[in-house]
N, C-alpha and C positions, 0 to 999 in steps of 0.2 A: 504493500499500501504506499502511495506516496502522500505526504503530510501537504495540504494545502493550506497556504495563508488565507486568513479570513478577510473579509472584505473590509474590516476596520484596519486590519495588520497592512492592508495593500494601502491605504490611505495616508500612512504614517510613514516617513522617511529620514534620513539624517539629515539633521539641520545645516543649513546654508553657515551657520556661524562655526558649528564643529569641521565641517568640511574644509573652510579656509583656514583652521586652526592647524589641521593637520599637514595642511599643504604650506602652510608657513613654517610649521616644525621641519618638515622635511628639506625646506631651503634655508633654513634656520635664520629667518628673517625676525624682525618685529611683529610681535602679533597685538595688532591693535582693532582685531576682529573679535574676540572674546572679552566680555565683562569681567576680566580678572582685575581687581584694584592691588595695585603692586606695592600697598604701604606696609610698614611692619605693623604685626599685630599688637595690640595693648598689651604691656606686661601685665596689667591687671587680669585679663582674658586668661592669658597663658598661666598665670600662677594661680587661678580659681580652679582650672580643668586639671592641673596636675596635682593641687590638692586634694581636688575630688578623687583623683586616680589613687592618691597614696592613703587616702582613707576609705577605700572600698567601694566606692560608688561604679561599678563594672557589670552590674548585672540589669536585666530589663527594667525599664520604670513602666509607670501607668502610661497608657497609650496617648493619653493629651498631657503628658510631661509632669516634671517633678514639681512639687508646690512652690520651690523657691523662684525659680526663673519665671513662672506664671505670675509669681506675685510682682516680681521685679518689672516684667512687661507691663502689668497693670499700674504700678507705680506711675512709670515711664510715662505712659498716656496719659496719666493724670498730671505727672509733672509739665509735659511740653504742651499737651492740649486740652488740659482741663476737663478730661473724658473720665468720667467715674466708673471705673471698670473693677469688676469681680475676678479673681482668677478663674473662677466658674466658665468666664465668658473668654477665656484664652486657651486656643490650642498650640501646642508646639510639634512641628512636623518637620520633615526633612526638606528643608528649604521652603523660601516662599511657594515654589512650583508643588511641593508636596500638601501643603495648607491650602492652595487653590484646588488642589484634586481632590483632597479629603472632603473642603467645603461645597465643593460643586456636586461631587456625588451625593452628599446628603440633601442638596437644595433641587436638583435638576433632574427630570425624566427624559429618557430617551425620546428623541423627536421634538424637545422644547428647542426654543430658539433664542440665541444670545445675540444681541447687537454689541459687536466690536470696532472700537474706533482704531480707523485706519490712517497712517501706518501702526502696525500694531506688532507685540513681541511676538514669535512664531510659537514659543510653547504655551502661550495661551490659547492660539488658535488650535495646536494639535491635540492639546487636553480636551477641548470642546469635541473638537471632531473623535477622539478617544471614547469621549463618553455616550457616542451617538446622537449629539445633538446638532441643530443645522445652526449655521453661522451667516449672519447677515451684517454688512457693513456699513459704515459711517465714514466718509471719506473727508479728513482732515487735510487742509492744503498749506503747505510754507509759504511765506516764513512765520505768519504768526499762528497756524494750524488752530484757529478758531473753531469753536462749536457754536451752533445755534439750534434754537427750538425746533426749527422747521426742518433741518437735517436730520434730527431724530424722530420726529413725528411720521417723516416720510419712509422712514425705515421699519418703522413696527409694521407687525403683523398681528393675526388672531393667535400665532403661535409663540409670539415674544415673551420669554419668562423673565428675562435678566439682561443687564447693560453691564458690561466690562470694561473698565478704566484701569491706565497708568499714569499715576502724577506722583513726582516729576514722570514723563514718559521716557520709556525706552521702545521705539529708538529717537524720537523726535526732540525730546528736551523739554517738551511743553510742559509747563505748571499750569492747571485749571484755577483760573480767577475764583472768587467767590460767587459773581454774576454767572459764571458758566454752571458753578456747582449748583446753583439754586434752580437754573433751569432744568439740569438732571433731575435734580430733586421734586421738582414739579412733575415731572414727565413720570417719573418712577413712582409718587404717590397717585397720580390720575389713572395709571394702568397697571397699579399694583405689582411692580416690578421688584427683582431683587438687585442691588448694585454690588459688584464686586469690584472692589477699588484696590490695586495694586500699588504700594505707596513704599516698596522696598528702597528708593531713592530720595526718602523725606529728608535726609540731612545734607542731601546735594543741592542746595538753592543759591543761585547769582543774583546779584545786582539788588532790585526791591520788591522780588517777588517773595511771596508767603506760602508757605505749604500749608492749607487746610484740609483736614480729614473731613471727608464728606459725613462722616458718621457723628461730626459735631453739628450739623444743621439740624432744625428742626423737623421732627417727623423720619429723620434719616438711622437713626441709631439703630431701629429695631428690624430695617430692610437691607443693612448695610454689612457686608463681610469686608472686614479690613484685613488687607494680607501685607505681611513686612518681613524684615528678617535682620540678619546679621552679617552677610556673606561681605557687604560691601563695605559697611561703616567700621566694621572689625576687621576687614581683609582675611576673613575665614571662609572663603568660596567652598574649598574642601570639606569642611566641618558640616555642609549641609543642615542648616537650622536657620529655622523660620516658624512663622507663627501667623494663625488668624484668630482675630478679634471680632465675635458675633454674639448674639442672644444666647444664653445658656443651653437653650434646648437644641441650636443648630449645632453647638460644640460638643454637646453629647451625642449626638447622633454622628458629627463628621470623625471624631474618635475611634469609632467602631470602623469605619472606612481605613482611617490611618492605621489601627492595629492590623488590620487586613492585608494591606499593603506594606508598611513599613515597620509594623510592629511598637517600635518605639524610635524617637530620636535619640542620638548617642548620651549615654546619663553623664558621663564626667564634662563633657562638652557642653552639656545644658548648665552646670553650675559654672563653667567658666564665663560664660554669657551673663549669668546671674551677676557674678562678681565685677564683670565690666558694666554693666547697668549700674551697680550700686556704688562703683567707686569713680568711676570717670566723672571730670566737672564738665560743665557745660561750655567752657572754653574747648575741649578737647573738638566737640563737635562744629563748633564757629570756625576753628583753625582748619577743619577737613574743607568746610564750603569755601574759606578765604583762597586756601591753598588750591582747590580744583578750578576755582574761578579763575585764577591766575593761569593756570595750564590751559582752560579754555578759552582765553584771549589770545595766548603764544598761539596754539595750534589754530584756533580760526583766523587768525592773522597771515598764518603761513598760508592755508589753503585758498583764502582771499586773493592773496599774492601769485599764487601759481595758476589761479583762473579755475579753482575748483570751490565755486561759490558755497558757501555754508549757510545752513539755517540754525544762526547762533542759538543754542540752547539756553533756556532759563533755569534749567535744571537737568539732574542725572549727570552722566560723563560720557555722552554719546553726542556726536554730531552728524548730521546727515550732509552730504556734500553732492552738489552736481558735478556729474563726472560725463556729461554729454560732450566734452572736448575731447576725451581721452579717446585713443582708437579701439575699435572692436565694435561687435554689432549687437551688443546687448550688454546689462550691467555685470553678467559672469564673467565675460571678455574684458570688461574693461576693469574689474577688481584684480583679473589674472594680469594683465598688462601693466598695473601698478605694483602688484607683487613683486612680478619679473624686474622691472626697471628699477626700484628702487627698495626691496626688501622690505615693505612695510605692508603686511595684511588688513584689509579691510571686509564688511560684509556686502554681496550684492544685495542692491535694493529691493530685488524680488523676495527676499526673507521677510520682508514686512507688509508685501501686498497679496492681495489673492488674484490680482491679473497683471498686466505687464506695466503698471505704473511707476514700478521701481526700475525699468529698464536704463535710466541714466541717472542714477542714484546709487551711493555707497553710505555705507556708515562707519565711522571711525569710534573707537574706545580711546579716550584721553586721561584715562586715570593709570597714568604710569610716574615712575619717578622722574623727577625732572632732567636727569642727565638722559635717561632712556627716552623722553618725549623728545630733548633738543637733538637727539642723535636721529630720532626719526622724521623730526623736521627738516634738518639737513639733507636727510634721504629724499624727501618728499620735494625739496627743491628743485630736483633735477627734472621734475616734470613739468616747470617754469614754460608757460605756454603763451607768454605775452611777447 
């Protein structure tokens, strides 16, 4: 008998991000494709994890996570956003992607439709497809990536169950304004929709912009699933630790799916995160934002100078660049050309669109140590087109 791949399995393929990362590794280039923050891990986080290992926290935990980090996350949400959160409203999972998968399993049925703002993060789309749900797209356009009520209403159907946003956005760097969040709130309330809000880049905010969690808006606390984590801000992408914050009954149901797929997040690493949340001062977060704004300015300045016009991000640490002047028939060939000529890897724009709208776009990640970023800038200067 020949084993046959399921219909769902045929719809899932290796991401463009991972493909470009593999090719970059083969060429020993600078990987600006994958969102790996290259900063040192805070010592308090490492110390907390090691202490937990030494004290025997090396076995299974409850599927929803240990009490200490759940309380620390609740305290953080209260401190940063004045969100009164109980630990029973927090689920710790294998990254924000695991938290999304578990909560989506708890709230969505096969055939439900989810509105996805485009350009989108590929893992969001793939997760929805893997659940057997339908996707409909709301196209945001550079450089402002503005969202309107009309755009949302046009995309709604009788099957629409949820809206999924990323703020600050991967890949566009869009930070949704209060006005845009209020119109999202109005649509969600009027049409009885769930809002999944991925806020993993919440501390990477630039200029005069402000991160506003949708759950802080009136009438949104009970219908919002807030997703975030520590891979980026603590530079521990390999630890795979993220969380969901939602109503307690949603967390209880999601924990069963978390148990089924992941069992639990790594026990000692959870306590490392709790130590970081408890010990790191506010200056840690503001310094990270200031440093990445400086990196953004440096990198976007180079892109502008060499003719790859950037949509300057308001947050996160990605930038979408126009590569219409680079040789190649499409985005994949253009990203390949850049990698071959400069040794700098980017992600083809198709990774963030459901159609061919990304054929003249690539995404760069500028979350690198300054010396690495400056090296990448010098290499990209070879593409000067003026």
